[in-house]
C-alpha positions in Angstrom: -6.3 17.9 4.6 -3.8 18.0 7.5 -1.8 21.3 7.6 0.5 20.3 10.5 3.5 18.0 10.2 3.2 14.8 12.1 6.1 14.1 14.4 8.1 10.9 14.0 8.0 8.3 16.7 11.4 7.4 18.0 13.1 5.0 20.3 16.8 4.5 20.9 17.1 2.2 17.8 14.1 3.1 15.6 12.6 6.2 14.0 9.2 5.9 12.4 8.3 8.5 9.8 4.7 9.2 10.7 4.4 12.0 8.2 5.5 9.8 5.3 3.0 7.1 6.4 0.3 9.7 6.4 1.3 11.0 3.0 1.3 7.4 1.6 -2.1 6.7 3.0 -3.5 9.8 1.3 -1.8 8.9 -1.9 -3.2 5.3 -1.8 -6.7 6.7 -1.1 -6.5 9.0 -4.2 -4.8 6.4 -6.4 -7.2 3.6 -5.7 -10.4 5.6 -5.2 -13.3 3.4 -6.4 -11.1 0.3 -6.7 -13.4 -2.3 -5.3 -10.7 -4.5 -3.7 -9.0 -1.5 -2.1 -12.3 -0.3 -0.8 -13.4 -3.7 0.5 -10.2 -4.9 2.1 -7.9 -2.1 3.3 -9.5 1.3 2.9 -11.1 1.4 6.4 -7.9 0.1 8.1 -5.9 2.8 6.4 -8.4 5.4 7.6 -8.1 4.0 11.2 -4.3 4.3 10.9 -4.7 7.9 9.6 -6.8 8.7 12.7 -4.1 7.3 14.9 -1.5 9.4 13.2 -3.5 12.5 14.0 -3.0 11.7 17.7 0.8 11.4 17.6 1.5 15.2 18.1 -0.9 15.3 21.0 0.8 12.7 23.2 1.8 14.0 26.6 2.4 11.0 28.7 4.5 7.9 28.2 1.5 5.7 28.8 -0.3 7.4 26.0 2.6 6.6 23.7 2.6 2.9 24.7 -1.1 2.7 24.1 -0.8 4.3 20.7 2.1 2.0 19.7 0.0 -1.1 20.6 -2.9 0.3 18.5 -0.5 0.8 15.5 0.8 -2.7 15.9 -2.8 -4.1 15.9 -3.7 -2.1 12.8 -0.5 -3.4 11.1 -1.5 -7.0 11.8 -4.9 -6.3 10.5 -3.5 -4.6 7.3 -1.1 -7.4 6.7 -3.9 -10.0 6.8 -6.2 -7.9 4.6 -3.6 -7.4 1.9 -3.5 -11.2 1.4 -7.1 -11.0 -0.1 -6.2 -8.4 -2.7 -5.6 -9.8 -6.3 -5.1 -6.4 -8.0 -1.4 -6.2 -8.7 -1.6 -2.4 -8.9 -2.6 -2.2 -5.2 -0.3 -5.0 -4.0 2.8 -3.5 -5.8 2.0 0.1 -4.9 5.2 1.8 -3.5 3.0 3.7 -1.1 1.4 0.6 0.4 4.8 -1.1 0.6 6.2 1.9 2.4 3.2 1.9 4.9 3.8 -1.8 5.6 7.5 -1.4 5.9 7.5 1.7 8.1 4.7 0.4 10.4 6.7 -2.9 10.8 9.1 -0.8 12.9 6.5 -0.6 15.6 7.3 -4.3 16.3 10.8 -3.3 17.2 9.8 -0.7 19.8 7.8 -2.8 22.2 
């Protein structure tokens, strides 16, 4: 488990709560452990987003931030398309998943 707080990503008009995204991913992974639709469609993408979140605090150059934002945007598109295949209402209506999608949609506003 991550001990360090993940810094937010900010622009002049947007602040993305990376720590809350991370917390919601962990919550989803625990809540839907062994749920076949969750495991099949979105578990690996959420794990990839989690790995990207680990990199946020280590960014030193502006170009690294731009690259990371594009990676988040790609994972968001992937996650949005994968959610469409899920029939389980518990997963679809999960507050944590909704927050992840909402907060990550802010990446579209940055670049």
